[in-house]
C-alpha positions as CSV (number, residue, x, y, z in Angstrom):
1,X,-30.0,3.3,-20.5
2,X,-33.7,3.9,-21.2
3,X,-35.5,1.7,-23.7
4,X,-36.7,3.6,-26.8
5,X,-39.9,5.6,-27.1
6,X,-40.5,6.0,-30.8
7,X,-43.5,6.9,-32.9
8,X,-44.7,7.0,-36.5
9,X,-47.9,7.1,-38.6
10,X,-50.5,5.0,-36.8
11,X,-52.2,2.0,-38.4
12,X,-54.2,-0.5,-36.3
13,X,-51.1,-2.7,-36.0
14,X,-49.0,0.3,-35.2
15,X,-51.4,1.3,-32.4
16,X,-51.2,-2.2,-31.0
17,X,-47.4,-2.2,-31.0
18,X,-47.5,1.3,-29.4
19,X,-49.6,0.0,-26.5
20,X,-47.3,-3.0,-26.0
21,X,-44.3,-0.7,-25.9
22,X,-45.0,0.4,-22.4
23,X,-45.5,-3.2,-21.3
24,X,-42.1,-4.1,-22.7
25,X,-40.7,-1.7,-20.1
26,X,-42.8,-2.6,-17.1
27,X,-44.2,-6.1,-17.7
28,X,-42.0,-7.7,-20.4
29,X,-43.3,-11.2,-19.9
30,X,-46.8,-10.1,-20.9
31,X,-45.4,-8.0,-23.8
32,X,-43.4,-10.9,-25.1
33,X,-46.5,-13.1,-25.3
34,X,-48.4,-10.5,-27.2
35,X,-45.6,-9.7,-29.6
36,X,-45.1,-13.4,-30.5
37,X,-48.8,-13.7,-31.2
38,X,-48.7,-10.8,-33.7
39,X,-45.4,-11.8,-35.2
40,X,-46.7,-13.2,-38.6
41,X,-48.7,-10.0,-39.3
42,X,-45.9,-7.7,-38.1
43,X,-43.2,-9.3,-40.3
44,X,-45.5,-8.8,-43.4
45,X,-46.2,-5.2,-42.5
46,X,-44.7,-2.1,-44.1
47,X,-41.0,-1.3,-43.3
48,X,-41.5,1.2,-40.4
49,X,-44.1,-1.1,-38.7
50,X,-41.9,-4.2,-39.2
51,X,-38.9,-2.3,-37.9
52,X,-40.6,-1.1,-34.7
53,X,-41.9,-4.6,-34.1
54,X,-38.4,-6.1,-34.4
55,X,-37.1,-3.4,-32.0
56,X,-39.7,-4.1,-29.4
57,X,-39.4,-7.8,-29.6
58,X,-35.6,-7.5,-29.1
59,X,-36.1,-5.3,-26.1
60,X,-38.7,-7.7,-24.6
61,X,-36.2,-10.5,-24.8
62,X,-33.5,-8.2,-23.3
63,X,-35.8,-7.4,-20.4
64,X,-36.4,-11.1,-19.5
65,X,-32.6,-11.7,-19.7
66,X,-32.4,-13.5,-23.1
67,X,-29.6,-11.3,-24.4
68,X,-28.4,-13.6,-27.2
69,X,-31.9,-13.8,-28.7
70,X,-32.2,-10.0,-28.4
71,X,-28.8,-9.5,-30.2
72,X,-29.9,-11.8,-33.0
73,X,-33.0,-9.7,-33.5
74,X,-30.9,-6.5,-33.6
75,X,-28.8,-8.1,-36.3
76,X,-31.9,-8.9,-38.3
77,X,-33.2,-5.3,-37.8
78,X,-29.9,-3.8,-38.9
79,X,-29.8,-5.9,-42.1
80,X,-33.4,-5.0,-42.9
81,X,-32.7,-1.3,-42.3
82,X,-29.7,-1.4,-44.7
83,X,-31.7,-3.3,-47.3
84,X,-34.4,-0.6,-47.1
85,X,-31.8,2.2,-47.0
86,X,-34.0,3.8,-44.4
87,X,-32.3,6.1,-41.9
88,X,-35.1,5.9,-39.4
89,X,-34.7,2.1,-39.3
90,X,-30.9,2.4,-39.2
91,X,-31.0,4.7,-36.2
92,X,-33.6,2.4,-34.5
93,X,-31.4,-0.6,-35.1
94,X,-28.3,1.1,-33.6
95,X,-30.3,2.3,-30.5
96,X,-31.9,-1.1,-29.9
97,X,-28.5,-2.8,-30.1
98,X,-27.0,-0.2,-27.7
99,X,-29.7,-1.0,-25.1
100,X,-29.0,-4.7,-25.4
101,X,-25.3,-4.3,-25.1
102,X,-25.7,-2.0,-22.1
103,X,-27.7,-4.7,-20.3
104,X,-24.8,-7.1,-21.1
105,X,-22.3,-4.7,-19.5
106,X,-20.5,-3.7,-22.8
107,X,-20.8,0.0,-22.1
108,X,-18.1,1.3,-24.4
109,X,-19.6,-0.3,-27.5
110,X,-23.1,0.7,-26.4
111,X,-22.0,4.3,-26.0
112,X,-20.6,4.5,-29.5
113,X,-23.7,3.0,-31.0
114,X,-25.8,5.6,-29.2
115,X,-23.6,8.4,-30.6
116,X,-23.9,7.0,-34.1
117,X,-27.7,6.6,-33.8
118,X,-28.1,10.2,-32.7
119,X,-26.2,11.5,-35.8
120,X,-28.4,9.5,-38.1
121,X,-31.7,10.3,-36.3
122,X,-30.9,14.1,-36.4
123,X,-31.4,14.1,-40.2
124,X,-34.8,12.4,-40.0
125,X,-38.3,13.8,-39.6
126,X,-39.1,11.3,-36.8
127,X,-39.3,13.7,-33.8
128,X,-39.8,11.0,-31.1
129,X,-36.8,9.1,-32.5
130,X,-34.7,12.2,-32.3
131,X,-35.8,12.8,-28.7
132,X,-34.9,9.2,-27.7
133,X,-31.6,9.1,-29.5
134,X,-30.6,12.5,-27.8
135,X,-31.6,11.1,-24.4
136,X,-29.6,7.9,-24.9
137,X,-26.5,9.9,-26.1
138,X,-26.8,12.2,-23.1
139,X,-27.0,9.2,-20.8
140,X,-23.9,7.7,-22.5
141,X,-21.9,10.9,-21.9
142,X,-23.1,10.8,-18.2
143,X,-21.9,7.2,-17.8
144,X,-18.5,8.3,-19.2
145,X,-18.4,11.1,-16.6
146,X,-18.7,13.9,-19.2
147,X,-21.4,15.8,-17.4
148,X,-21.2,19.1,-19.3
149,X,-21.9,17.4,-22.6
150,X,-24.5,15.1,-21.1
151,X,-26.3,18.2,-19.6
152,X,-26.4,19.9,-23.0
153,X,-27.7,16.7,-24.7
154,X,-30.5,16.1,-22.1
155,X,-31.6,19.8,-22.1
156,X,-31.8,19.6,-25.9
157,X,-33.9,16.4,-25.6
158,X,-36.4,18.2,-23.3
159,X,-36.7,21.1,-25.8
160,X,-37.3,18.6,-28.7
161,X,-39.8,16.6,-26.6
162,X,-41.9,19.8,-26.0
163,X,-42.3,19.9,-29.8
164,X,-43.9,16.4,-30.0
165,X,-47.6,16.7,-30.3
166,X,-50.2,14.2,-29.0
167,X,-47.6,12.1,-27.1
168,X,-46.2,13.0,-23.6
169,X,-44.1,9.9,-23.3
170,X,-41.0,11.4,-24.9
171,X,-41.2,14.4,-22.6
172,X,-41.6,12.2,-19.5
173,X,-38.5,10.2,-20.6
174,X,-36.4,13.3,-21.2
175,X,-37.4,15.0,-17.9
176,X,-36.8,11.8,-15.9
177,X,-33.3,11.5,-17.5
178,X,-32.5,15.1,-16.8
179,X,-33.5,14.7,-13.2
180,X,-31.2,11.7,-12.8
181,X,-28.3,13.7,-14.3
182,X,-28.9,16.6,-11.9
183,X,-28.8,14.0,-9.0
184,X,-25.5,12.6,-10.3
185,X,-24.1,16.2,-10.5
186,X,-25.4,16.9,-7.0
187,X,-27.3,19.9,-8.4
188,X,-30.2,19.1,-6.0
189,X,-32.2,22.3,-6.3
190,X,-32.4,21.9,-10.1
191,X,-33.1,18.2,-9.7
192,X,-36.2,18.9,-7.6
193,X,-37.4,21.6,-10.0
194,X,-37.2,19.2,-13.0
195,X,-38.6,16.3,-10.9
196,X,-41.8,18.3,-10.1
197,X,-42.4,18.7,-13.9
198,X,-41.6,15.0,-14.4
199,X,-44.2,13.9,-11.9
200,X,-46.8,16.4,-13.4
201,X,-46.3,15.0,-16.9
202,X,-46.4,11.4,-15.6
203,X,-49.7,12.1,-13.9
204,X,-51.1,13.6,-17.1
205,X,-50.2,10.4,-18.9
206,X,-52.2,8.4,-16.4
207,X,-49.6,5.7,-16.5
208,X,-48.8,3.9,-13.2
209,X,-45.5,2.7,-14.7
210,X,-44.3,6.1,-15.7
211,X,-45.4,7.6,-12.3
212,X,-43.5,4.7,-10.6
213,X,-40.4,5.6,-12.6
214,X,-40.7,9.2,-11.5
215,X,-41.1,8.0,-7.9
216,X,-38.0,5.9,-8.2
217,X,-36.1,8.9,-9.4
218,X,-37.5,10.9,-6.5
219,X,-36.2,8.2,-4.1
220,X,-32.6,8.6,-5.6
221,X,-32.7,12.3,-5.4
222,X,-34.0,12.3,-1.8
223,X,-31.4,9.7,-0.7
224,X,-28.6,11.7,-2.2
225,X,-29.8,15.0,-0.6
226,X,-30.2,13.3,2.8
227,X,-34.0,13.4,2.9
228,X,-34.6,9.8,4.1
229,X,-38.3,10.3,5.0
230,X,-39.1,11.7,1.6
231,X,-37.2,8.8,0.0
232,X,-39.2,6.3,2.0
233,X,-42.5,7.9,1.1
234,X,-41.5,7.8,-2.6
235,X,-40.6,4.1,-2.4
236,X,-43.9,3.2,-0.7
237,X,-45.9,5.1,-3.3
238,X,-43.9,3.5,-6.1
239,X,-44.4,0.0,-4.6
240,X,-48.1,0.5,-4.6
241,X,-48.0,1.6,-8.3
242,X,-45.8,-1.3,-9.6
243,X,-47.8,-3.9,-7.7
244,X,-50.9,-2.4,-9.4
245,X,-49.5,-3.2,-12.9
246,X,-47.6,-6.3,-11.9
247,X,-44.2,-5.0,-12.8
248,X,-42.2,-7.8,-11.1
249,X,-38.7,-6.4,-11.8
250,X,-39.6,-3.0,-10.4
251,X,-41.3,-4.7,-7.4
252,X,-38.1,-6.6,-6.5
253,X,-35.9,-3.5,-6.8
254,X,-38.3,-1.3,-4.9
255,X,-38.4,-3.8,-2.0
256,X,-34.7,-4.1,-1.8
257,X,-34.4,-0.2,-1.8
258,X,-37.0,-0.2,1.1
259,X,-34.7,-2.6,2.9
260,X,-31.7,-0.4,2.3
261,X,-33.3,2.8,3.5
262,X,-34.7,1.0,6.6
263,X,-31.1,0.2,7.5
264,X,-30.2,3.9,7.1
265,X,-33.0,4.7,9.6
266,X,-31.7,1.9,11.9
267,X,-35.1,0.2,11.7
268,X,-33.5,-3.3,11.5
269,X,-36.8,-5.3,11.9
270,X,-38.3,-3.5,9.0
271,X,-35.1,-3.9,6.9
272,X,-35.3,-7.6,7.6
273,X,-38.9,-7.8,6.5
274,X,-38.4,-5.9,3.3
275,X,-35.2,-7.9,2.6
276,X,-37.0,-11.2,2.8
277,X,-39.8,-9.9,0.6
278,X,-37.3,-8.7,-2.0
279,X,-35.6,-12.1,-2.1
280,X,-39.0,-13.8,-2.9
281,X,-39.7,-11.2,-5.6
282,X,-36.3,-11.6,-7.1
283,X,-36.5,-15.4,-7.2
284,X,-39.8,-15.1,-9.1
285,X,-38.0,-13.3,-12.0
286,X,-34.6,-15.0,-11.5
287,X,-32.9,-11.7,-10.7
288,X,-29.8,-12.9,-8.9
289,X,-28.3,-9.3,-8.5
290,X,-31.3,-8.1,-6.5
291,X,-31.3,-11.3,-4.5
292,X,-27.6,-10.8,-3.6
293,X,-28.2,-7.2,-2.5
294,X,-31.1,-8.4,-0.4
295,X,-28.9,-10.9,1.4
296,X,-26.4,-8.1,2.1
297,X,-29.1,-6.0,3.6
298,X,-30.5,-8.9,5.6
299,X,-27.0,-9.6,6.9
300,X,-26.7,-6.0,8.1
301,X,-30.1,-6.1,9.7
302,X,-29.3,-9.2,11.7
303,X,-26.1,-7.6,12.9
304,X,-28.1,-4.5,13.9
305,X,-30.4,-6.8,15.9
306,X,-27.4,-8.4,17.7
307,X,-27.7,-11.7,15.8
308,X,-24.1,-11.8,14.6
309,X,-23.9,-15.3,13.3
310,X,-27.0,-15.0,11.1
311,X,-25.8,-11.6,9.9
312,X,-22.5,-13.0,8.8
313,X,-24.1,-15.9,7.1
314,X,-26.4,-13.8,5.0
315,X,-23.8,-11.1,4.2
316,X,-21.5,-13.8,2.9
317,X,-24.3,-15.2,0.7
318,X,-24.5,-11.8,-0.9
319,X,-20.8,-11.4,-1.3
320,X,-20.6,-14.9,-3.0
321,X,-22.7,-13.6,-5.9
322,X,-20.3,-10.7,-6.6
323,X,-17.3,-13.0,-6.3
324,X,-18.8,-15.4,-8.8
325,X,-19.8,-12.5,-11.2
326,X,-16.2,-11.1,-11.0
327,X,-17.6,-7.6,-10.2
328,X,-14.5,-6.5,-8.3
329,X,-15.4,-2.8,-7.8
330,X,-18.8,-3.6,-6.3
331,X,-17.3,-6.5,-4.2
332,X,-14.6,-4.1,-2.8
333,X,-17.3,-1.6,-1.8
334,X,-19.4,-4.3,-0.1
335,X,-16.3,-5.7,1.8
336,X,-15.7,-2.2,3.2
337,X,-19.4,-2.1,4.3
338,X,-19.0,-5.6,5.8
339,X,-15.9,-4.5,7.8
340,X,-17.8,-1.5,9.1
341,X,-20.8,-3.6,10.1
342,X,-18.7,-6.2,11.9
343,X,-16.8,-3.4,13.7
344,X,-20.1,-1.9,14.9
345,X,-21.2,-5.3,16.0
346,X,-18.0,-5.7,18.1
347,X,-16.6,-8.5,16.0
348,X,-13.1,-6.9,15.6
349,X,-11.4,-10.1,14.3
350,X,-14.1,-10.4,11.6
351,X,-13.8,-6.8,10.7
352,X,-10.0,-7.1,10.3
353,X,-10.5,-10.1,8.1
354,X,-13.0,-8.2,6.0
355,X,-10.6,-5.2,5.7
356,X,-7.8,-7.6,4.7
357,X,-10.0,-9.0,1.9
358,X,-11.0,-5.5,0.8
359,X,-7.4,-4.3,0.8
360,X,-6.3,-7.2,-1.2
361,X,-9.0,-6.6,-3.8
362,X,-8.2,-2.9,-3.8
363,X,-4.6,-3.6,-4.6
364,X,-5.6,-6.0,-7.4
365,X,-7.9,-3.4,-9.0
366,X,-5.2,-0.7,-8.5
367,X,-2.5,-3.0,-10.1
368,X,-4.9,-3.8,-13.0
369,X,-5.5,-0.1,-13.6
370,X,-1.8,0.6,-13.4
371,X,-1.0,-2.2,-15.9
372,X,-3.6,-0.9,-18.2
373,X,-2.1,2.6,-18.1
374,X,1.3,1.2,-18.7
375,X,0.1,-0.8,-21.7
376,X,-1.6,2.3,-23.1
377,X,1.6,4.2,-22.6
378,X,3.7,1.5,-24.2
379,X,1.3,1.2,-27.1
380,X,1.6,5.0,-27.7
381,X,5.4,4.8,-27.4
382,X,5.5,1.8,-29.9
383,X,3.3,3.7,-32.3
384,X,5.6,6.7,-32.2
385,X,8.6,4.5,-32.6
386,X,7.1,2.7,-35.6
387,X,6.3,6.1,-37.1
388,X,9.9,7.2,-36.8
389,X,11.1,3.9,-38.3
390,X,8.8,4.3,-41.2
391,X,10.0,7.9,-41.8
392,X,13.6,6.6,-41.6
393,X,12.9,3.8,-44.1
394,X,11.2,6.3,-46.4
395,X,14.3,8.5,-46.3
396,X,16.5,5.5,-47.0
397,X,14.3,4.5,-49.9
398,X,14.5,8.0,-51.3
399,X,18.3,7.9,-50.9
400,X,18.4,4.5,-52.7
401,X,16.3,5.9,-55.5
402,X,18.5,8.9,-55.8
403,X,21.6,6.6,-55.9
404,X,20.1,4.5,-58.8
405,X,19.3,7.6,-60.7
406,X,22.8,8.9,-60.1
407,X,24.3,5.7,-61.5
408,X,22.2,6.0,-64.6
409,X,23.3,9.6,-65.0
410,X,26.9,8.6,-64.4
411,X,26.7,6.1,-67.3
412,X,25.1,8.7,-69.6
413,X,26.7,11.9,-68.5
414,X,30.2,11.4,-67.2
415,X,31.0,15.0,-66.9
416,X,28.3,15.4,-64.2
417,X,30.0,12.8,-61.9
418,X,31.5,15.4,-59.6
419,X,28.1,17.1,-59.1
420,X,26.4,13.8,-58.5
421,X,28.9,12.8,-55.8
422,X,28.4,16.2,-54.1
423,X,24.6,15.7,-54.1
424,X,25.0,12.2,-52.7
425,X,27.2,13.4,-49.9
426,X,24.7,16.1,-48.9
427,X,21.9,13.5,-48.9
428,X,23.9,11.0,-46.8
429,X,24.9,13.8,-44.4
430,X,21.3,14.9,-44.0
431,X,20.2,11.3,-43.4
432,X,23.0,10.8,-40.9
433,X,22.0,13.8,-39.0
434,X,18.3,12.7,-39.0
435,X,19.3,9.2,-37.7
436,X,21.4,10.8,-34.9
437,X,18.5,13.0,-34.0
438,X,16.0,10.1,-34.1
439,X,18.3,8.0,-31.9
440,X,18.7,10.9,-29.4
441,X,14.8,11.3,-29.3
442,X,14.5,7.5,-28.8
443,X,17.0,7.6,-25.9
444,X,15.0,10.5,-24.3
445,X,11.7,8.5,-24.7
446,X,13.3,5.4,-23.2
447,X,14.3,7.5,-20.1
448,X,10.8,9.0,-19.9
449,X,9.2,5.6,-20.1
450,X,11.6,4.2,-17.4
451,X,10.8,7.1,-15.1
452,X,7.0,6.9,-15.7
453,X,7.1,3.1,-15.0
454,X,8.4,3.9,-11.5
455,X,5.9,6.6,-10.7
456,X,2.2,6.7,-9.9
457,X,0.5,8.9,-12.5
458,X,-1.9,10.6,-10.1
459,X,0.3,11.5,-7.1
460,X,3.8,11.4,-8.8
461,X,5.0,9.2,-5.9
462,X,6.9,6.0,-6.4
463,X,4.8,3.0,-7.2
464,X,4.8,-0.4,-5.5
465,X,7.0,-2.1,-8.2
466,X,9.8,0.5,-7.8
467,X,9.8,0.1,-4.0
468,X,10.0,-3.7,-4.4
469,X,13.0,-3.4,-6.7
470,X,14.6,-0.9,-4.4
471,X,14.2,-3.2,-1.3
472,X,15.6,-6.2,-3.1
473,X,18.8,-4.3,-3.9
474,X,19.4,-3.0,-0.4
475,X,21.0,-4.5,2.7
476,X,19.4,-2.7,5.7
477,X,21.2,-3.2,9.0
478,X,20.8,-1.5,12.3
479,X,23.7,0.8,13.2
480,X,24.8,3.1,16.0
481,X,25.3,6.8,15.7
482,X,28.5,8.3,17.2
483,X,26.3,9.9,19.8
484,X,25.2,6.4,21.0
485,X,21.7,6.5,19.4
486,X,20.5,3.4,17.6
487,X,19.9,4.3,13.9
488,X,17.3,2.2,12.1
489,X,15.1,2.2,9.1
490,X,11.3,2.5,9.6
491,X,8.2,1.5,7.7
492,X,4.9,3.4,7.8
493,X,1.8,2.1,6.1
494,X,-1.1,4.6,5.8
495,X,-4.8,4.1,4.8
496,X,-7.3,6.9,4.4
497,X,-10.2,6.6,6.9
498,X,-13.7,6.4,5.3
499,X,-12.3,7.0,1.8
500,X,-15.4,5.4,0.3
501,X,-17.6,8.0,2.0
502,X,-15.6,10.8,0.3
503,X,-16.0,9.2,-3.1
504,X,-19.7,8.5,-2.6
505,X,-20.5,11.9,-1.2
506,X,-18.4,14.2,-3.3
507,X,-17.4,12.1,-6.3
508,X,-14.2,10.4,-7.5
509,X,-12.6,13.7,-8.4
510,X,-12.7,14.7,-4.8
511,X,-11.2,11.3,-3.9
512,X,-8.3,12.1,-6.3
513,X,-7.9,15.5,-4.6
514,X,-7.6,13.8,-1.2
515,X,-4.9,11.4,-2.5
516,X,-2.9,14.3,-4.0
517,X,-3.2,16.3,-0.7
518,X,-1.9,13.3,1.3
519,X,1.0,12.9,-1.2
520,X,1.9,16.6,-0.9
521,X,1.7,16.5,2.9
522,X,3.9,13.4,3.2
523,X,6.5,15.2,1.1
524,X,6.5,18.0,3.5
525,X,6.4,15.9,6.7
526,X,9.2,13.6,5.6
527,X,12.7,14.1,4.2
528,X,13.8,14.2,0.6
529,X,15.8,11.1,1.3
530,X,12.8,9.1,2.5
531,X,11.0,6.9,0.0
532,X,7.2,7.6,-0.3
533,X,5.1,5.1,-2.3
534,X,1.5,4.9,-3.4
535,X,1.0,1.4,-2.2
536,X,-2.6,0.8,-3.4
537,X,-5.9,2.6,-4.1
538,X,-6.0,4.8,-0.9
539,X,-2.9,3.3,0.7
540,X,0.5,4.9,1.1
541,X,3.8,3.5,2.3
542,X,6.8,5.4,3.5
543,X,10.3,3.9,4.1
544,X,12.7,6.0,6.1
545,X,16.2,4.5,5.7
546,X,17.9,6.1,8.7
547,X,16.3,7.6,11.8
548,X,16.9,7.3,15.6
549,X,15.0,4.3,17.0
550,X,13.5,6.6,19.7
551,X,12.0,8.9,17.1
552,X,9.8,6.4,15.3
553,X,6.6,7.3,17.3
554,X,7.2,11.0,16.8
555,X,7.2,10.6,13.0
556,X,3.9,8.6,13.2
557,X,2.5,11.6,15.2
558,X,3.8,14.0,12.6
559,X,2.1,12.0,9.7
560,X,-1.2,11.9,11.5
561,X,-1.2,15.6,12.4
562,X,0.0,16.9,9.0
563,X,-2.9,15.1,7.2
564,X,-5.7,15.7,9.6
565,X,-4.8,19.5,9.9
566,X,-5.1,20.0,6.2
567,X,-8.7,20.6,4.9
568,X,-9.4,20.3,1.2
569,X,-11.6,22.8,-0.6
570,X,-13.5,21.0,-3.4
571,X,-16.3,22.6,-5.4
572,X,-17.6,24.6,-2.5
573,X,-17.2,21.8,0.1
574,X,-14.6,21.6,2.9
575,X,-13.4,18.0,3.3
576,X,-11.5,16.8,6.3
577,X,-9.8,13.4,6.3
578,X,-7.8,11.4,8.7
579,X,-5.6,8.3,8.2
580,X,-4.8,5.2,10.1
581,X,-1.2,4.1,10.3
582,X,0.8,0.9,11.0
583,X,4.5,1.3,11.6
584,X,7.6,-0.4,12.8
585,X,11.4,0.1,12.9
586,X,13.2,-1.8,10.2
587,X,14.8,-4.3,10.3
588,X,12.7,-6.2,12.8
589,X,14.7,-9.1,14.3
590,X,12.7,-11.6,16.4
591,X,15.2,-14.1,18.0
592,X,18.0,-12.0,16.5
593,X,17.0,-13.0,12.9
594,X,16.1,-10.1,10.7
595,X,12.7,-10.4,9.0
596,X,12.6,-10.1,5.2
597,X,11.1,-6.7,4.2
598,X,8.0,-8.5,2.8
599,X,7.2,-10.0,6.2
600,X,7.9,-6.7,7.9
601,X,5.4,-4.9,5.6
602,X,2.9,-7.6,6.3
603,X,3.3,-7.0,10.1
604,X,3.0,-3.3,9.6
605,X,-0.2,-3.9,7.6
606,X,-1.6,-5.9,10.5
607,X,-0.8,-3.0,12.9
608,X,-2.7,-0.7,10.5
609,X,-5.7,-3.0,10.7
610,X,-5.6,-2.8,14.5
611,X,-5.6,1.0,14.2
612,X,-8.7,0.7,11.9
613,X,-10.5,-1.7,14.3
614,X,-9.8,0.4,17.4
615,X,-11.1,3.7,16.3
616,X,-9.1,5.0,13.3
617,X,-7.2,8.3,13.2
618,X,-4.3,6.7,15.1
619,X,-1.1,4.8,14.6
620,X,-0.2,1.4,16.0
621,X,3.6,0.6,16.1
622,X,5.3,-2.7,16.5
623,X,8.5,-2.1,18.5
624,X,9.8,-5.6,19.2
625,X,9.2,-9.0,20.5
626,X,9.3,-10.7,23.9
627,X,9.3,-14.4,25.0
628,X,9.9,-15.4,21.4
629,X,10.9,-18.9,22.5
630,X,7.3,-19.5,23.5
631,X,5.8,-18.6,20.1
632,X,6.6,-18.3,16.4
633,X,6.5,-15.7,13.7
634,X,3.7,-17.6,12.0
635,X,1.5,-17.4,15.1
636,X,2.2,-13.7,15.5
637,X,1.3,-13.0,11.9
638,X,-1.9,-15.0,12.2
639,X,-3.3,-12.8,14.9
640,X,-1.2,-9.8,16.0
641,X,-3.7,-8.6,18.6
642,X,-3.7,-12.0,20.3
643,X,0.1,-12.1,20.3
644,X,0.2,-8.7,21.9
645,X,-2.3,-9.8,24.6
646,X,-0.2,-12.8,25.3
647,X,2.9,-10.6,25.8
648,X,4.8,-11.7,22.7
649,X,4.7,-8.3,20.9
650,X,5.5,-4.8,22.2
651,X,3.1,-2.2,20.7
652,X,2.5,1.5,21.1
653,X,-0.3,3.7,19.9
654,X,-0.1,7.3,18.7
655,X,-3.4,9.1,18.7
656,X,-4.4,11.6,16.1
657,X,-5.9,15.0,16.8
658,X,-9.3,15.1,18.6
659,X,-12.4,16.2,16.6
660,X,-11.9,19.8,17.9
661,X,-8.4,19.9,16.6
662,X,-6.6,19.6,19.9
663,X,-3.8,17.1,20.1
664,X,-4.2,14.3,22.7
665,X,-1.4,12.7,24.7
666,X,0.7,11.7,21.9
667,X,2.1,8.2,22.6
668,X,0.4,5.6,24.7
669,X,2.5,2.4,25.3
670,X,0.3,-0.7,25.2
671,X,0.9,-3.2,27.9
672,X,0.0,-6.8,27.2
673,X,-2.9,-8.3,29.0
674,X,-0.6,-10.8,30.7
675,X,0.9,-8.0,32.7
676,X,4.3,-8.0,31.0
């Protein structure tokens, strides 16, 4: 979120605070020293001046990473605003707290504070405050993914900002926020149009900091619209501007962005230079996040230069920060990048290890999200159940009250006894019917809950837990068909190739569409009796309980072809995806001892990683074992490729369609390197 840009009647102290306000954003260390120096006078000033001072002091502490101190000041500002019963101060207190909580990662609470602040500010005469509260509300909606409402808010902010006289800062802030939103929405033409106005207003302000912000926004828009040269030029201009004003935080982030774009241009030497410069800048302000990103970029640069050991060392240093911070989504994304970088560098074993770490993390995130959804569903169900119980108790209480009244009437008016009994019978009958109806609804809800707990909400496929329960209750044995064919089960594990690229390029809604398409195609490609499971984030598992052993490779080919031949139309874009597959007949029985299903799935997962490491859009199948007396299952599981090369495992590969859509030779048996 942006920090506030607020204005009011100008006294000498007000003007001094107004000048410091821009320093709070760009050079907070300098601003903090000046604010502390004026603190005695500011605390004795009139309410609006004192309130603005407290807001800027809180934001200065926020910018230097002292979040607890900043929160304490927002508490003081909030209490002061309430004591003054001043809506301007109340809105300002809410906004300031929203910015501090946003920096602390508490986005949900921050968003609600922003919405509350906008409602209060809308009824004040402080036009810059109304602009900033509308901007912050729009940014909050954008962070929630509600782009239509965010767009309306930010367009309103621009219209309001045009009404502010003698101050261009609110307009520069509103235009910059609107450009960022258009970038997120991938409305690039509109983004460039608004950016041009943003830069023009920033130049009229003659503020190097504001112009540097506009150049940073230009960089993001250029990167997203694949204009790398323009992005590089914007960063270099921005770097010159932020160095001019000594904005250390912006210097560090600009340098790390220069390192990143140099990687995209495959200029690894330049990426290394900017990466090292950004580490030095980040350490100066103790910005661990920028330092970690720089290490990741340096690692990729070293790999690009062929210095694999140094590359791995630096990349791992960057990953360690995200592991310590517990930022699982970002760590998952970086592990996928790490695997791709190692694969390009020819370190297939390292790439497979990175993919394993990424997959494990993906499954943890997926399981956490699934549990959260189940908790929410259970909470909703419990609420409805309690509501029904309260209604039943209410009816029971009414019945008891009626019974007491009837007894009194019985004592006083004996001749009405028959009528009272009749009424009581009717009430009891109605209550009995209601109880039966409530019990029937409860039974239906229980069945719905049981069914929902077994299904993935996005794809309507079975989930991992249901599959695990199913496999524990089954006894799968190989058998022979009357025709003489061996009938076996089979396991197929699929992973979407370059799924992160789909999400990054087209958005998570496009990723969801891809997952739904794959689920639909698997239902068509396989039989109704086959179990299809959403195994993880972009991973699917299919268990076929009974097929001819000789047909396992053909089913792998069918899965590859059915998915790669189905393009997805999404918001004017045509998206093509492929999958990589690991598969095996089931049960697998090395040394005539059937493997438990969990170890069989693990082996299939290793075959999937071989498919990933050797080009993707293909399926690797484990068909059996040889010379098992010379090895062990533990050794095979430790390195499947090495076991195959030593002749202990029989593999085959099924290739997917070529880029032009023509099918290749379908099945390629893989001979071990030992000649067996």
